[in-house]
PALO-975209 format. One record per residue (C-alpha): residue number from 1; residue in one letter; x, y, z. Coordinates in steps of 0.05 Angstrom, whole numbers, always signed. Example, Ala and Ser with C-alpha at 12.3 -4.5 7.8 and 13.67 -1.06 7.14 Angstrom:
{resi = 1 resn = A px = +246 py = -90 pz = +156};
{resi = 2 resn = S px = +273 py = -21 pz = +143};
// end
This chain:
{resi = 1 resn = X px = +456 py = -466 pz = -29};
{resi = 2 resn = X px = +469 py = -437 pz = +40};
{resi = 3 resn = X px = +535 py = -475 pz = +44};
{resi = 4 resn = X px = +556 py = -449 pz = -25};
{resi = 5 resn = X px = +533 py = -376 pz = -19};
{resi = 6 resn = X px = +532 py = -366 pz = +57};
{resi = 7 resn = X px = +496 py = -303 pz = +81};
{resi = 8 resn = X px = +487 py = -278 pz = +10};
{resi = 9 resn = X px = +438 py = -335 pz = -3};
{resi = 10 resn = X px = +365 py = -316 pz = -5};
{resi = 11 resn = X px = +318 py = -346 pz = +46};
{resi = 12 resn = X px = +267 py = -396 pz = +20};
{resi = 13 resn = X px = +212 py = -349 pz = +44};
{resi = 14 resn = X px = +240 py = -292 pz = +1};
{resi = 15 resn = X px = +245 py = -338 pz = -60};
{resi = 16 resn = X px = +171 py = -357 pz = -51};
{resi = 17 resn = X px = +151 py = -284 pz = -42};
{resi = 18 resn = X px = +188 py = -263 pz = -106};
{resi = 19 resn = X px = +158 py = -322 pz = -144};
{resi = 20 resn = X px = +88 py = -300 pz = -123};
{resi = 21 resn = X px = +104 py = -228 pz = -144};
{resi = 22 resn = X px = +131 py = -249 pz = -212};
{resi = 23 resn = X px = +70 py = -293 pz = -224};
{resi = 24 resn = X px = +26 py = -233 pz = -209};
{resi = 25 resn = X px = +62 py = -189 pz = -260};
{resi = 26 resn = X px = +111 py = -152 pz = -215};
{resi = 27 resn = X px = +179 py = -150 pz = -251};
{resi = 28 resn = X px = +222 py = -113 pz = -200};
{resi = 29 resn = X px = +256 py = -146 pz = -140};
{resi = 30 resn = X px = +266 py = -80 pz = -103};
{resi = 31 resn = X px = +221 py = -64 pz = -45};
{resi = 32 resn = X px = +174 py = -6 pz = -54};
{resi = 33 resn = X px = +169 py = +44 pz = +4};
{resi = 34 resn = X px = +114 py = +26 pz = +53};
{resi = 35 resn = X px = +71 py = +77 pz = +89};
{resi = 36 resn = X px = +102 py = +97 pz = +155};
{resi = 37 resn = X px = +173 py = +77 pz = +135};
{resi = 38 resn = X px = +226 py = +127 pz = +154};
{resi = 39 resn = X px = +258 py = +163 pz = +95};
{resi = 40 resn = X px = +333 py = +150 pz = +87};
{resi = 41 resn = X px = +376 py = +205 pz = +117};
{resi = 42 resn = X px = +443 py = +177 pz = +96};
{resi = 43 resn = X px = +441 py = +209 pz = +27};
{resi = 44 resn = X px = +495 py = +245 pz = -12};
{resi = 45 resn = X px = +464 py = +310 pz = +11};
{resi = 46 resn = X px = +463 py = +288 pz = +84};
{resi = 47 resn = X px = +536 py = +265 pz = +79};
{resi = 48 resn = X px = +556 py = +332 pz = +48};
{resi = 49 resn = X px = +519 py = +370 pz = +103};
{resi = 50 resn = X px = +554 py = +331 pz = +158};
{resi = 51 resn = X px = +621 py = +342 pz = +125};
{resi = 52 resn = X px = +608 py = +417 pz = +120};
{resi = 53 resn = X px = +591 py = +421 pz = +194};
{resi = 54 resn = X px = +653 py = +381 pz = +212};
{resi = 55 resn = X px = +698 py = +426 pz = +169};
{resi = 56 resn = X px = +669 py = +487 pz = +204};
{resi = 57 resn = X px = +679 py = +458 pz = +274};
{resi = 58 resn = X px = +722 py = +396 pz = +281};
{resi = 59 resn = X px = +702 py = +390 pz = +355};
{resi = 60 resn = X px = +627 py = +383 pz = +340};
{resi = 61 resn = X px = +594 py = +323 pz = +372};
{resi = 62 resn = X px = +551 py = +271 pz = +337};
{resi = 63 resn = X px = +491 py = +294 pz = +379};
{resi = 64 resn = X px = +501 py = +366 pz = +357};
{resi = 65 resn = X px = +505 py = +344 pz = +284};
{resi = 66 resn = X px = +442 py = +302 pz = +291};
{resi = 67 resn = X px = +404 py = +359 pz = +324};
{resi = 68 resn = X px = +427 py = +411 pz = +273};
{resi = 69 resn = X px = +408 py = +368 pz = +213};
{resi = 70 resn = X px = +345 py = +338 pz = +245};
{resi = 71 resn = X px = +370 py = +266 pz = +237};
{resi = 72 resn = X px = +377 py = +209 pz = +286};
{resi = 73 resn = X px = +440 py = +199 pz = +328};
{resi = 74 resn = X px = +450 py = +133 pz = +292};
{resi = 75 resn = X px = +449 py = +164 pz = +222};
{resi = 76 resn = X px = +496 py = +220 pz = +243};
{resi = 77 resn = X px = +543 py = +169 pz = +276};
{resi = 78 resn = X px = +541 py = +125 pz = +213};
{resi = 79 resn = X px = +560 py = +184 pz = +169};
{resi = 80 resn = X px = +615 py = +209 pz = +215};
{resi = 81 resn = X px = +647 py = +142 pz = +229};
{resi = 82 resn = X px = +631 py = +96 pz = +170};
{resi = 83 resn = X px = +626 py = +141 pz = +108};
{resi = 84 resn = X px = +699 py = +157 pz = +93};
// end
């Protein structure tokens, strides 16, 4: 399967895990949030907030955006450079 589907192919471990879940009555393949997991910051609201800051000051730095919106540098960088 790995040859046919490449990186999109599920690992055998994940197939076994899902099989166990389905046999135990779980019908969803999405992961439920675990305690201690960070909440996602790259949301439509976060993207809109970054865009608003950038419209107000086109010379603002990623660090300034991150500090102003209380998000990580990586999240701010992702929104600024990857969400176009």
